[in-house]
Backbone as CSV, one residue per row, in Angstrom:
resi,resn,N_x,N_y,N_z,CA_x,CA_y,CA_z,C_x,C_y,C_z
1,MET,-7.173,-7.147,24.966,-6.876,-6.850,23.558,-6.302,-8.096,22.883
2,THR,-6.841,-8.418,21.707,-6.394,-9.610,20.988,-4.978,-9.435,20.472
3,ARG,-4.152,-10.438,20.679,-2.783,-10.392,20.181,-2.772,-10.532,18.670
4,ALA,-1.767,-9.945,18.052,-1.613,-10.065,16.610,-1.329,-11.514,16.233
5,THR,-1.626,-11.833,14.991,-1.372,-13.168,14.448,-0.229,-13.091,13.453
6,LEU,0.710,-14.041,13.546,1.869,-14.046,12.657,2.074,-15.435,12.080
7,LEU,2.288,-15.489,10.784,2.643,-16.732,10.115,3.988,-16.546,9.421
8,THR,4.882,-17.501,9.605,6.124,-17.531,8.847,5.875,-18.290,7.550
9,ILE,6.305,-17.707,6.448,6.162,-18.378,5.157,7.391,-19.264,4.967
10,THR,7.191,-20.549,5.062,8.309,-21.491,4.968,8.656,-21.835,3.523
11,ARG,7.788,-21.472,2.580,8.083,-21.639,1.153,7.664,-20.357,0.436
12,PRO,8.423,-19.276,0.623,7.981,-17.975,0.117,8.044,-17.819,-1.394
13,THR,8.937,-18.538,-2.055,9.049,-18.408,-3.504,9.010,-19.780,-4.154
14,SER,8.838,-19.744,-5.465,8.775,-20.998,-6.224,10.145,-21.482,-6.657
15,ALA,11.211,-20.759,-6.271,12.559,-21.146,-6.678,12.978,-22.443,-5.988
16,PRO,13.703,-23.312,-6.671,14.201,-24.544,-6.039,15.053,-24.218,-4.812
17,GLY,14.825,-24.961,-3.745,15.610,-24.776,-2.539,15.166,-23.626,-1.663
18,SER,14.024,-22.991,-1.983,13.588,-21.849,-1.182,12.865,-22.273,0.086
19,ALA,12.387,-23.499,0.133,11.649,-23.946,1.312,12.587,-24.118,2.499
20,ALA,12.106,-23.707,3.668,12.891,-23.859,4.893,12.847,-25.305,5.363
21,GLU,13.840,-25.679,6.146,13.827,-27.018,6.739,12.598,-27.146,7.629
22,GLY,11.955,-28.285,7.575,10.760,-28.505,8.376,9.493,-28.010,7.740
23,ASP,9.555,-27.593,6.469,8.346,-27.153,5.773,7.324,-28.273,5.792
24,THR,6.145,-27.965,6.288,5.112,-28.984,6.481,4.386,-29.346,5.203
25,GLY,4.601,-28.588,4.144,3.876,-28.832,2.900,2.861,-27.755,2.625
26,SER,2.370,-27.088,3.680,1.431,-25.991,3.476,2.159,-24.744,3.000
27,GLY,3.457,-24.674,3.309,4.238,-23.510,2.917,4.244,-22.400,3.942
28,PHE,3.563,-22.588,5.075,3.555,-21.573,6.127,3.226,-22.234,7.460
29,GLU,3.527,-21.535,8.547,3.183,-22.035,9.867,2.947,-20.858,10.812
30,ALA,2.022,-21.036,11.737,1.737,-20.004,12.733,2.858,-19.993,13.771
31,VAL,3.266,-18.787,14.170,4.319,-18.618,15.174,3.876,-17.545,16.171
32,ASP,4.613,-17.437,17.258,4.324,-16.456,18.290,4.712,-15.063,17.791
33,ALA,3.717,-14.176,17.669,3.989,-12.838,17.138,4.871,-12.012,18.064
34,ASP,4.951,-12.380,19.329,5.769,-11.633,20.275,7.186,-12.200,20.413
35,ALA,7.449,-13.312,19.765,8.774,-13.938,19.848,9.680,-13.405,18.740
36,PRO,10.995,-13.427,18.946,11.924,-12.975,17.893,11.756,-13.802,16.622
37,GLN,11.784,-13.131,15.463,11.580,-13.816,14.195,12.657,-13.516,13.167
38,VAL,13.230,-12.327,13.195,14.121,-11.884,12.129,15.571,-12.078,12.538
39,ARG,16.348,-12.749,11.687,17.789,-12.874,11.922,18.449,-11.516,11.702
40,LEU,19.441,-11.201,12.514,20.090,-9.899,12.463,20.608,-9.564,11.070
41,MET,21.124,-10.556,10.343,21.733,-10.303,9.041,20.759,-10.515,7.885
42,ASP,19.462,-10.571,8.186,18.481,-10.633,7.096,18.588,-9.342,6.295
43,LEU,18.684,-9.458,4.989,18.887,-8.292,4.140,17.691,-7.343,4.141
44,GLY,16.533,-7.851,4.526,15.398,-6.951,4.682,15.616,-5.976,5.817
45,LEU,16.337,-6.421,6.845,16.637,-5.579,8.009,17.850,-4.702,7.769
46,THR,18.906,-5.269,7.229,20.159,-4.520,7.103,20.210,-3.627,5.873
47,ARG,19.436,-3.979,4.824,19.493,-3.217,3.568,18.141,-2.733,3.081
48,GLY,17.068,-3.113,3.757,15.748,-2.802,3.215,15.496,-3.535,1.912
49,ASP,16.148,-4.694,1.749,16.132,-5.438,0.491,14.977,-6.431,0.506
50,GLY,13.812,-5.937,0.193,12.621,-6.774,0.194,11.412,-5.955,-0.217
51,VAL,10.265,-6.623,-0.250,9.022,-5.986,-0.694,7.916,-6.331,0.287
52,PHE,6.833,-5.564,0.212,5.721,-5.840,1.118,4.402,-5.393,0.495
53,GLU,3.317,-5.832,1.081,1.967,-5.396,0.739,1.172,-5.281,2.028
54,THR,0.231,-4.354,2.062,-0.688,-4.235,3.182,-2.106,-4.327,2.640
55,ILE,-2.861,-5.282,3.145,-4.196,-5.581,2.619,-5.244,-5.249,3.673
56,SER,-6.239,-4.476,3.283,-7.365,-4.200,4.170,-8.241,-5.448,4.288
57,VAL,-8.666,-5.746,5.506,-9.540,-6.895,5.769,-10.803,-6.368,6.438
58,VAL,-11.941,-6.522,5.786,-13.198,-6.001,6.294,-14.174,-7.157,6.473
59,ASP,-14.693,-7.297,7.682,-15.627,-8.391,8.000,-15.046,-9.745,7.603
60,GLY,-13.744,-9.885,7.810,-13.079,-11.158,7.537,-12.676,-11.362,6.094
61,HIS,-12.957,-10.386,5.227,-12.654,-10.538,3.799,-11.445,-9.690,3.422
62,PRO,-10.381,-10.305,2.869,-9.233,-9.519,2.401,-9.570,-8.842,1.078
63,GLN,-9.521,-7.528,1.066,-9.954,-6.787,-0.114,-8.864,-6.759,-1.176
64,ALA,-9.297,-6.959,-2.425,-8.375,-6.932,-3.577,-7.177,-7.856,-3.338
65,LEU,-7.436,-9.054,-2.829,-6.343,-9.969,-2.492,-5.492,-10.302,-3.712
66,ASP,-6.119,-10.700,-4.795,-5.336,-11.078,-5.973,-4.542,-9.908,-6.553
67,PRO,-5.137,-8.694,-6.685,-4.313,-7.567,-7.143,-3.121,-7.283,-6.222
68,HIS,-3.308,-7.425,-4.917,-2.192,-7.228,-3.996,-1.112,-8.287,-4.215
69,LEU,-1.531,-9.526,-4.413,-0.551,-10.586,-4.643,0.195,-10.365,-5.958
70,GLN,-0.524,-9.943,-6.981,0.134,-9.675,-8.259,1.114,-8.518,-8.122
71,ARG,0.762,-7.515,-7.302,1.678,-6.400,-7.111,2.897,-6.828,-6.305
72,LEU,2.710,-7.756,-5.345,3.844,-8.310,-4.616,4.807,-8.986,-5.588
73,ALA,4.250,-9.756,-6.509,5.088,-10.449,-7.491,5.786,-9.455,-8.414
74,HIS,5.088,-8.381,-8.796,5.697,-7.373,-9.666,6.849,-6.668,-8.956
75,SER,6.638,-6.307,-7.686,7.705,-5.670,-6.922,8.903,-6.597,-6.791
76,ALA,8.635,-7.882,-6.529,9.725,-8.851,-6.420,10.505,-8.945,-7.719
77,MET,9.800,-8.913,-8.846,10.468,-8.976,-10.147,11.387,-7.767,-10.343
78,LEU,10.912,-6.573,-9.953,11.725,-5.371,-10.118,13.001,-5.433,-9.279
79,LEU,12.946,-6.160,-8.155,14.120,-6.310,-7.287,14.942,-7.555,-7.621
80,ASP,14.569,-8.263,-8.682,15.248,-9.509,-9.053,15.169,-10.540,-7.935
81,LEU,14.098,-10.522,-7.174,13.827,-11.586,-6.211,13.173,-12.751,-6.941
82,ALA,13.315,-13.937,-6.378,12.633,-15.093,-6.960,11.123,-14.874,-6.903
83,GLU,10.418,-15.438,-7.860,8.970,-15.243,-7.946,8.267,-15.804,-6.711
84,PRO,7.449,-15.001,-6.036,6.726,-15.525,-4.870,5.777,-16.648,-5.275
85,ASP,5.639,-17.644,-4.410,4.654,-18.702,-4.618,3.311,-18.150,-4.168
86,LEU,2.554,-17.584,-5.096,1.348,-16.840,-4.736,0.269,-17.728,-4.130
87,ASP,0.239,-19.001,-4.484,-0.739,-19.908,-3.862,-0.455,-20.040,-2.367
88,VAL,0.817,-20.143,-2.002,1.191,-20.223,-0.594,0.813,-18.931,0.125
89,TRP,1.151,-17.797,-0.466,0.849,-16.512,0.168,-0.659,-16.313,0.315
90,ARG,-1.426,-16.702,-0.704,-2.883,-16.559,-0.632,-3.451,-17.394,0.513
91,ARG,-3.036,-18.652,0.594,-3.546,-19.517,1.667,-3.111,-18.996,3.034
92,ALA,-1.896,-18.458,3.102,-1.405,-17.942,4.384,-2.219,-16.737,4.841
93,VAL,-2.543,-15.844,3.918,-3.369,-14.679,4.272,-4.716,-15.129,4.810
94,LEU,-5.362,-16.037,4.106,-6.681,-16.506,4.534,-6.601,-17.229,5.881
95,ALA,-5.555,-18.044,6.046,-5.389,-18.763,7.313,-5.106,-17.793,8.446
96,GLY,-4.296,-16.783,8.186,-3.987,-15.801,9.219,-5.216,-15.042,9.671
97,ILE,-6.058,-14.662,8.732,-7.298,-13.957,9.076,-8.217,-14.860,9.888
98,GLU,-8.378,-16.102,9.439,-9.250,-17.041,10.151,-8.743,-17.283,11.571
99,THR,-7.430,-17.464,11.716,-6.849,-17.688,13.043,-7.063,-16.481,13.936
100,HIS,-6.840,-15.299,13.400,-6.977,-14.083,14.200,-8.415,-13.904,14.671
101,ARG,-9.357,-14.120,13.781,-10.775,-13.943,14.156,-11.223,-15.013,15.140
102,SER,-10.715,-16.228,14.989,-11.108,-17.298,15.910,-10.531,-17.085,17.298
103,ASN,-9.446,-16.272,17.370,-8.842,-15.951,18.663,-9.410,-14.685,19.283
104,GLY,-10.515,-14.207,18.723,-11.174,-13.043,19.306,-10.918,-11.741,18.595
105,GLY,-10.165,-11.770,17.507,-9.900,-10.543,16.763,-11.018,-10.258,15.783
106,ASP,-12.186,-9.892,16.312,-13.384,-9.764,15.491,-13.729,-8.316,15.149
107,ALA,-12.761,-7.401,15.285,-13.012,-6.025,14.852,-13.381,-6.033,13.371
108,ARG,-14.242,-5.117,12.975,-14.681,-5.118,11.592,-13.514,-4.913,10.634
109,GLU,-12.574,-4.035,10.981,-11.467,-3.717,10.091,-10.147,-4.239,10.661
110,LEU,-9.539,-5.153,9.929,-8.209,-5.669,10.233,-7.296,-5.297,9.077
111,TYR,-6.042,-5.691,9.183,-5.146,-5.590,8.033,-4.197,-6.770,8.055
112,ALA,-3.753,-7.144,6.875,-2.749,-8.202,6.721,-1.541,-7.601,6.019
113,LYS,-0.378,-7.722,6.648,0.860,-7.230,6.048,1.691,-8.411,5.582
114,LEU,2.076,-8.403,4.310,2.884,-9.446,3.710,4.297,-8.895,3.516
115,ILE,5.293,-9.626,3.972,6.687,-9.174,3.889,7.528,-10.282,3.270
116,LEU,8.263,-9.940,2.221,9.166,-10.874,1.554,10.535,-10.211,1.444
117,THR,11.577,-10.839,1.998,12.923,-10.283,1.924,13.847,-11.250,1.188
118,ARG,15.032,-10.753,0.855,16.013,-11.605,0.198,16.603,-12.633,1.158
119,GLY,16.362,-12.462,2.451,16.810,-13.430,3.441,18.158,-13.095,4.040
120,VAL,18.662,-14.003,4.825,19.948,-13.808,5.490,21.056,-13.785,4.450
121,GLU,21.913,-12.799,4.570,22.977,-12.610,3.588,23.829,-13.872,3.449
122,GLY,24.004,-14.303,2.206,24.856,-15.440,1.913,24.148,-16.779,1.853
123,THR,22.867,-16.836,2.299,22.170,-18.122,2.309,21.430,-18.395,1.006
124,GLY,21.016,-17.341,0.312,20.224,-17.526,-0.892,18.813,-17.997,-0.611
125,ARG,18.379,-17.927,0.640,17.042,-18.398,1.013,16.213,-17.205,1.491
126,PRO,15.137,-16.863,0.778,14.331,-15.704,1.150,13.551,-15.932,2.450
127,SER,13.107,-14.822,3.037,12.289,-14.862,4.247,10.925,-14.272,3.946
128,GLY,9.914,-14.774,4.639,8.569,-14.234,4.413,7.679,-14.373,5.628
129,TRP,6.772,-13.401,5.788,5.826,-13.410,6.900,4.489,-12.822,6.464
130,VAL,3.436,-13.257,7.128,2.126,-12.609,7.041,1.714,-12.238,8.458
131,PHE,1.426,-10.966,8.663,1.083,-10.420,9.983,-0.333,-9.872,9.906
132,VAL,-1.191,-10.275,10.848,-2.591,-9.834,10.864,-2.903,-9.185,12.200
133,ASP,-3.529,-8.021,12.161,-3.875,-7.324,13.397,-5.029,-6.371,13.131
134,THR,-5.551,-5.780,14.211,-6.628,-4.806,14.110,-6.121,-3.529,13.449
135,ALA,-6.906,-2.974,12.555,-6.517,-1.756,11.861,-6.673,-0.543,12.771
136,GLU,-5.874,0.459,12.470,-5.985,1.746,13.158,-7.346,2.370,12.856
137,ASP,-7.836,3.193,13.776,-9.093,3.905,13.568,-8.823,5.134,12.693
138,PHE,-9.308,5.100,11.451,-9.074,6.196,10.518,-10.311,7.085,10.343
139,THR,-11.198,7.087,11.314,-12.423,7.886,11.201,-12.107,9.350,10.924
140,ALA,-11.161,9.921,11.667,-10.842,11.339,11.499,-10.257,11.606,10.117
141,ALA,-9.353,10.741,9.651,-8.735,10.947,8.339,-9.768,10.857,7.225
142,ARG,-10.772,10.012,7.379,-11.799,9.881,6.350,-12.713,11.097,6.298
143,GLN,-12.587,11.983,7.269,-13.349,13.231,7.259,-12.543,14.377,6.668
144,GLY,-11.211,14.268,6.676,-10.402,15.297,6.048,-8.984,15.331,6.568
145,ILE,-8.032,15.630,5.661,-6.615,15.734,6.017,-6.014,16.985,5.373
146,ARG,-5.000,17.522,6.029,-4.231,18.640,5.493,-2.980,18.076,4.821
147,VAL,-2.658,18.598,3.632,-1.610,18.009,2.800,-0.665,19.096,2.306
148,VAL,0.614,18.737,2.179,1.598,19.615,1.544,2.215,18.885,0.368
149,THR,2.673,19.644,-0.611,3.425,19.059,-1.723,4.911,19.148,-1.408
150,LEU,5.639,18.084,-1.735,7.081,18.026,-1.542,7.737,17.513,-2.815
151,ASP,8.874,18.073,-3.166,9.634,17.639,-4.332,10.255,16.275,-4.047
152,ARG,10.005,15.333,-4.929,10.551,13.991,-4.736,12.016,13.900,-5.147
153,GLY,12.478,14.853,-5.943,13.876,14.852,-6.346,14.159,14.119,-7.641
154,TYR,13.114,13.633,-8.312,13.278,12.931,-9.577,12.362,13.553,-10.632
155,ARG,12.749,13.427,-11.897,11.841,13.768,-12.986,10.700,12.751,-13.041
156,HIS,9.644,13.120,-13.768,8.489,12.230,-13.853,8.806,10.935,-14.599
157,ASP,9.850,10.954,-15.461,10.157,9.781,-16.273,11.288,8.940,-15.680
158,VAL,11.516,9.067,-14.367,12.641,8.367,-13.744,12.542,6.852,-13.887
159,ALA,11.334,6.301,-13.895,11.199,4.846,-14.017,11.709,4.350,-15.364
160,GLU,11.650,5.212,-16.384,12.134,4.837,-17.707,13.624,5.105,-17.846
161,THR,14.086,6.232,-17.311,15.490,6.596,-17.482,16.419,5.886,-16.503
162,SER,15.881,5.555,-15.303,16.727,4.981,-14.245,15.962,3.883,-13.504
163,PRO,15.681,2.756,-14.166,14.872,1.705,-13.527,15.514,1.116,-12.278
164,TRP,16.829,1.267,-12.144,17.515,0.737,-10.964,17.163,1.496,-9.686
165,LEU,16.494,2.644,-9.813,16.037,3.370,-8.622,14.756,2.769,-8.044
166,LEU,14.163,1.810,-8.767,13.048,0.996,-8.276,11.796,1.800,-7.963
167,GLN,11.621,2.935,-8.630,10.367,3.663,-8.483,9.238,2.808,-9.060
168,GLY,8.145,2.668,-8.323,7.041,1.817,-8.752,7.049,0.451,-8.101
169,ALA,8.109,0.134,-7.347,8.148,-1.104,-6.560,7.809,-0.774,-5.113
170,LYS,7.066,-1.654,-4.474,6.705,-1.444,-3.063,7.766,-2.135,-2.211
171,THR,8.862,-1.423,-1.978,9.989,-2.019,-1.274,9.963,-1.671,0.208
172,LEU,10.801,-2.371,0.971,10.927,-2.093,2.402,11.730,-0.823,2.673
173,SER,12.337,-0.243,1.649,13.145,0.975,1.808,12.216,2.187,1.872
174,TYR,11.622,2.411,3.020,10.610,3.455,3.174,11.108,4.652,3.977
175,ALA,12.415,4.750,4.172,12.936,5.837,4.995,12.572,7.200,4.418
176,ALA,12.675,7.366,3.100,12.367,8.657,2.487,10.884,8.985,2.624
177,ASN,10.036,7.973,2.481,8.596,8.209,2.645,8.269,8.641,4.072
178,ARG,8.896,7.991,5.042,8.655,8.370,6.440,9.192,9.771,6.715
179,ALA,10.330,10.112,6.101,10.882,11.449,6.272,9.935,12.496,5.693
180,GLY,9.300,12.171,4.574,8.331,13.086,3.988,7.162,13.348,4.918
181,LEU,6.681,12.314,5.588,5.575,12.479,6.521,5.996,13.306,7.738
182,ARG,7.231,13.130,8.192,7.713,13.952,9.311,7.830,15.418,8.905
183,GLU,8.259,15.664,7.652,8.333,17.041,7.166,6.934,17.648,7.084
184,ALA,5.954,16.847,6.660,4.578,17.340,6.632,4.122,17.746,8.025
185,ALA,4.438,16.922,9.011,4.050,17.241,10.389,4.711,18.537,10.850
186,ARG,5.981,18.744,10.471,6.654,19.985,10.845,5.979,21.207,10.230
187,ARG,5.306,20.989,9.092,4.616,22.094,8.426,3.139,22.179,8.832
188,GLY,2.763,21.394,9.838,1.387,21.441,10.323,0.397,20.681,9.481
189,ALA,0.879,19.720,8.689,0.014,18.936,7.814,0.001,17.475,8.233
190,ASP,-0.903,16.720,7.609,-1.082,15.308,7.940,-0.434,14.378,6.930
191,ASP,-0.263,14.843,5.691,0.197,13.938,4.639,0.859,14.750,3.537
192,VAL,1.304,14.021,2.506,2.151,14.590,1.454,1.646,14.143,0.088
193,ILE,1.763,15.043,-0.891,1.730,14.651,-2.297,3.107,14.968,-2.866
194,PHE,3.811,13.937,-3.312,5.108,14.147,-3.935,4.911,14.671,-5.360
195,VAL,5.802,15.583,-5.769,5.787,16.087,-7.137,7.164,15.869,-7.742
196,SER,7.218,15.759,-9.067,8.483,15.545,-9.756,9.233,16.870,-9.892
197,THR,10.522,16.769,-10.146,11.319,17.983,-10.292,10.889,18.806,-11.500
198,ASP,10.228,18.169,-12.478,9.748,18.905,-13.641,8.258,19.222,-13.541
199,GLY,7.704,19.141,-12.316,6.408,19.755,-12.074,5.166,18.915,-12.255
200,PHE,5.246,17.595,-12.086,4.060,16.759,-12.202,3.700,16.142,-10.847
201,ALA,2.403,16.064,-10.583,1.919,15.408,-9.374,2.162,13.911,-9.490
202,LEU,2.601,13.275,-8.381,2.928,11.857,-8.406,2.007,11.062,-7.474
203,GLU,2.362,10.923,-6.220,1.616,10.094,-5.276,1.963,10.531,-3.866
204,GLY,1.267,9.955,-2.879,1.628,10.169,-1.492,2.620,9.115,-1.037
205,PRO,3.180,9.270,0.167,4.096,8.259,0.688,3.464,6.876,0.779
206,THR,2.167,6.831,1.032,1.472,5.537,1.140,0.129,5.573,0.426
207,SER,-0.017,6.418,-0.580,-1.346,6.619,-1.167,-1.255,7.057,-2.620
208,ASN,-2.385,6.967,-3.309,-2.542,7.508,-4.648,-3.383,8.778,-4.592
209,VAL,-3.191,9.628,-5.583,-3.875,10.915,-5.646,-5.084,10.805,-6.575
210,ILE,-6.220,11.303,-6.112,-7.433,11.364,-6.919,-7.848,12.827,-7.039
211,VAL,-8.087,13.279,-8.276,-8.420,14.671,-8.554,-9.758,14.711,-9.291
212,ARG,-10.704,15.505,-8.766,-11.973,15.687,-9.491,-12.083,17.123,-9.975
213,ASN,-12.355,17.264,-11.279,-12.726,18.541,-11.867,-14.017,18.327,-12.636
214,GLY,-15.098,18.887,-12.125,-16.385,18.685,-12.780,-16.750,17.222,-12.827
215,ASN,-17.038,16.720,-14.035,-17.467,15.332,-14.189,-16.305,14.399,-14.524
216,THR,-15.082,14.878,-14.371,-13.910,14.061,-14.693,-13.088,13.807,-13.443
217,VAL,-12.743,12.543,-13.223,-11.921,12.128,-12.085,-10.620,11.572,-12.643
218,ARG,-9.490,12.109,-12.153,-8.185,11.755,-12.717,-7.252,11.228,-11.633
219,THR,-6.249,10.498,-12.079,-5.153,10.086,-11.209,-3.877,10.081,-12.041
220,PRO,-2.720,10.396,-11.453,-1.479,10.353,-12.229,-1.205,8.960,-12.795
221,GLN,-0.813,8.905,-14.059,-0.557,7.608,-14.688,0.708,6.978,-14.114
222,THR,0.707,5.658,-14.087,1.703,4.935,-13.302,3.055,4.776,-13.977
223,ASP,3.217,5.235,-15.236,4.525,5.125,-15.876,5.489,6.202,-15.389
224,GLN,5.082,6.947,-14.353,5.930,7.987,-13.777,6.605,7.519,-12.490
225,GLY,6.807,6.206,-12.374,7.410,5.673,-11.160,6.446,5.650,-9.990
226,ILE,5.161,5.513,-10.296,4.119,5.507,-9.271,3.657,4.076,-9.041
227,LEU,3.427,3.744,-7.785,2.909,2.418,-7.457,1.442,2.328,-7.895
228,ALA,1.131,1.344,-8.719,-0.255,1.148,-9.147,-1.121,0.848,-7.931
229,GLY,-2.229,1.567,-7.785,-3.041,1.467,-6.572,-4.218,0.516,-6.705
230,THR,-4.321,-0.436,-5.787,-5.488,-1.320,-5.781,-6.733,-0.561,-5.341
231,THR,-6.594,0.313,-4.343,-7.734,1.109,-3.891,-8.120,2.130,-4.950
232,GLN,-7.121,2.711,-5.606,-7.401,3.681,-6.665,-8.273,3.064,-7.758
233,ALA,-8.011,1.808,-8.112,-8.825,1.144,-9.133,-10.278,1.025,-8.673
234,SER,-10.479,0.750,-7.391,-11.837,0.657,-6.864,-12.505,2.024,-6.808
235,VAL,-11.716,3.062,-6.523,-12.259,4.428,-6.538,-12.773,4.769,-7.933
236,PHE,-12.021,4.417,-8.953,-12.483,4.662,-10.317,-13.776,3.891,-10.596
237,ALA,-13.880,2.669,-10.102,-15.104,1.892,-10.302,-16.296,2.604,-9.664
238,PHE,-16.106,3.170,-8.480,-17.171,3.918,-7.800,-17.622,5.099,-8.652
239,PHE,-16.680,5.897,-9.125,-17.049,7.092,-9.877,-17.655,6.740,-11.227
240,GLU,-17.182,5.678,-11.841,-17.775,5.254,-13.108,-19.229,4.850,-12.919
241,GLU,-19.530,4.188,-11.797,-20.923,3.843,-11.500,-21.783,5.084,-11.305
242,GLN,-21.159,6.178,-10.860,-21.875,7.428,-10.639,-21.963,8.289,-11.903
243,GLY,-21.421,7.800,-13.014,-21.513,8.522,-14.275,-20.365,9.475,-14.554
244,PHE,-19.283,9.398,-13.775,-18.117,10.238,-14.001,-17.196,9.610,-15.045
245,ASP,-16.446,10.455,-15.738,-15.370,9.979,-16.592,-14.122,9.796,-15.730
246,THR,-13.359,8.749,-15.984,-12.126,8.502,-15.224,-10.942,8.447,-16.184
247,VAL,-9.836,9.064,-15.769,-8.699,9.221,-16.671,-7.393,9.026,-15.917
248,TYR,-6.466,8.269,-16.524,-5.073,8.205,-16.079,-4.282,9.156,-16.969
249,GLU,-3.577,10.110,-16.379,-2.805,11.023,-17.199,-1.743,11.732,-16.370
250,ARG,-0.840,12.421,-17.039,0.127,13.256,-16.341,-0.594,14.532,-15.895
251,ILE,-0.503,14.822,-14.612,-1.216,15.965,-14.044,-0.192,16.975,-13.543
252,PRO,-0.095,18.144,-14.163,0.807,19.175,-13.640,0.459,19.497,-12.188
253,ALA,1.469,19.609,-11.360,1.228,19.865,-9.942,0.432,21.140,-9.730
254,ALA,0.619,22.133,-10.610,-0.103,23.399,-10.473,-1.603,23.213,-10.595
255,GLU,-2.039,22.144,-11.277,-3.471,21.921,-11.457,-4.157,21.378,-10.211
256,LEU,-3.380,20.895,-9.244,-4.001,20.383,-8.027,-4.790,21.476,-7.317
257,ALA,-4.266,22.697,-7.322,-4.918,23.801,-6.608,-6.247,24.194,-7.230
258,THR,-6.480,23.802,-8.492,-7.720,24.172,-9.172,-8.750,23.048,-9.155
259,ALA,-8.464,21.969,-8.458,-9.387,20.834,-8.407,-10.647,21.188,-7.625
260,ASP,-11.733,20.566,-7.999,-12.964,20.708,-7.222,-12.896,19.881,-5.946
261,GLU,-12.256,18.720,-6.031,-12.057,17.864,-4.859,-10.769,17.077,-5.045
262,LEU,-10.124,16.772,-3.925,-8.924,15.947,-3.901,-9.069,14.882,-2.829
263,TRP,-8.543,13.693,-3.117,-8.465,12.630,-2.109,-7.094,11.973,-2.189
264,LEU,-6.615,11.454,-1.069,-5.532,10.492,-1.045,-6.152,9.157,-0.651
265,VAL,-5.898,8.123,-1.441,-6.574,6.845,-1.229,-5.548,5.731,-1.071
266,SER,-5.858,4.796,-0.181,-4.934,3.696,0.099,-5.680,2.575,0.784
267,SER,-5.056,1.393,0.780,-5.613,0.276,1.543,-5.618,0.643,3.019
268,VAL,-6.570,0.132,3.741,-6.765,0.289,5.182,-7.352,1.665,5.516
269,ARG,-6.663,2.769,5.140,-7.239,4.092,5.435,-8.394,4.396,4.499
270,GLN,-8.389,3.843,3.304,-9.385,4.073,2.263,-9.253,5.485,1.689
271,ALA,-10.346,6.258,1.610,-10.310,7.568,0.951,-10.306,8.679,1.987
272,ALA,-9.240,9.491,1.937,-9.119,10.636,2.849,-9.235,11.914,2.026
273,PRO,-10.288,12.712,2.216,-10.432,13.943,1.438,-9.462,15.017,1.919
274,VAL,-8.933,15.771,0.988,-7.995,16.848,1.308,-8.792,18.104,1.654
275,THR,-8.540,18.662,2.831,-9.204,19.901,3.240,-8.328,21.123,3.019
276,ASP,-7.014,20.907,2.881,-6.083,22.020,2.685,-4.838,21.482,1.977
277,LEU,-4.433,22.173,0.900,-3.227,21.789,0.170,-2.323,23.005,0.077
278,ASP,-1.198,22.946,0.764,-0.246,24.065,0.756,-0.918,25.390,1.091
279,GLY,-1.874,25.350,2.018,-2.551,26.568,2.433,-3.798,26.909,1.645
280,THR,-4.067,26.171,0.555,-5.294,26.385,-0.220,-6.396,25.494,0.335
281,PRO,-7.495,26.082,0.854,-8.562,25.250,1.427,-9.399,24.589,0.334
282,PHE,-9.879,23.388,0.635,-10.776,22.661,-0.260,-12.053,22.323,0.488
283,THR,-13.166,22.464,-0.208,-14.445,22.060,0.360,-14.613,20.563,0.186
284,VAL,-14.997,19.899,1.246,-15.203,18.452,1.205,-16.687,18.164,1.057
285,ASP,-17.032,17.384,0.055,-18.401,16.889,-0.078,-18.510,15.667,0.832
286,ALA,-18.940,15.909,2.061,-18.946,14.848,3.070,-19.827,13.677,2.652
287,GLU,-20.936,13.982,1.979,-21.844,12.908,1.565,-21.196,12.026,0.499
288,ARG,-20.519,12.654,-0.463,-19.862,11.876,-1.523,-18.724,11.044,-0.949
289,THR,-17.933,11.642,-0.063,-16.812,10.909,0.523,-17.308,9.748,1.379
290,ALA,-18.382,9.960,2.128,-18.939,8.871,2.941,-19.424,7.730,2.048
291,ALA,-20.056,8.082,0.928,-20.523,7.047,0.002,-19.344,6.315,-0.625
292,LEU,-18.283,7.058,-0.950,-17.090,6.442,-1.518,-16.464,5.463,-0.531
293,ASN,-16.325,5.865,0.718,-15.725,4.967,1.705,-16.621,3.772,1.999
294,ALA,-17.927,3.972,1.991,-18.834,2.829,2.164,-18.657,1.830,1.025
295,PHE,-18.493,2.339,-0.181,-18.250,1.485,-1.347,-16.939,0.719,-1.195
296,LEU,-15.901,1.424,-0.775,-14.587,0.785,-0.614,-14.608,-0.282,0.465
297,LEU,-15.284,-0.006,1.571,-15.322,-0.969,2.671,-16.191,-2.187,2.341
298,ALA,-17.059,-2.046,1.342,-17.931,-3.153,0.981,-17.361,-4.009,-0.147
299,ARG,-16.144,-3.697,-0.600,-15.565,-4.443,-1.727,-15.424,-5.931,-1.396
300,THR,-15.666,-6.744,-2.391,-15.471,-8.192,-2.234,-14.448,-8.736,-3.221
301,SER,-13.818,-7.846,-3.989,-12.806,-8.312,-4.956,-11.774,-7.219,-5.129
């Protein structure tokens, strides 16, 4: 089995003084993925004070690389982190993929995880890594998943009323999302759709929600503290090519049960059709879902 590939970002942000000692000029360097890398007092470890992105890599191509990098920068801005040096991160992702494939990691589907933290407490120097490895086999999930709705504990307008809660940022503070997935498992389900306390559908712990009713395909609009989805944008492109109308809007959670089809979509897993939501069965159009996933896996931008 091919070992994972890891690059340390020695110049993770464009802020003066952010480069580590020994920076070669490329802004990153390959390191041993099995060797210790994180200092105990790194704020990403002790506080979850950092951001990340996970990029699907298909046939050596990182999908939606620029949108992922822009979202990394947006998340960093919401956390008041210094602006990431996106040229460095872009080159590091490409170098990591090339290194991994040249070392025998030639599986069709890989993933690249980008991690940026505030760094060791008191140093003012951020930490960054790019990790590349073989993706999990999501064949079963792409055929269907069982989902439950869970109350997120916030109103739909929390991003406007309480921006300090960082809804809409892809942060390392994922404990609540993981807890939601464990609760789903306790209820005999595979995944979650979070809903607001005032009754609107939001997103999954690691995914966006896609709802089809007739010829209209909808997703919850992102001003509700929802992470803007790179895969969701590609899903809309697929349906638009098929002649469907696509809409961003506030979707009452009660309307999910009346959908003709539901999907949870994300990088790496792609589109997972919902077969059951809170005990309500859904029919999966296997042919449409297969075509959608083929479209997603063939993306070049």
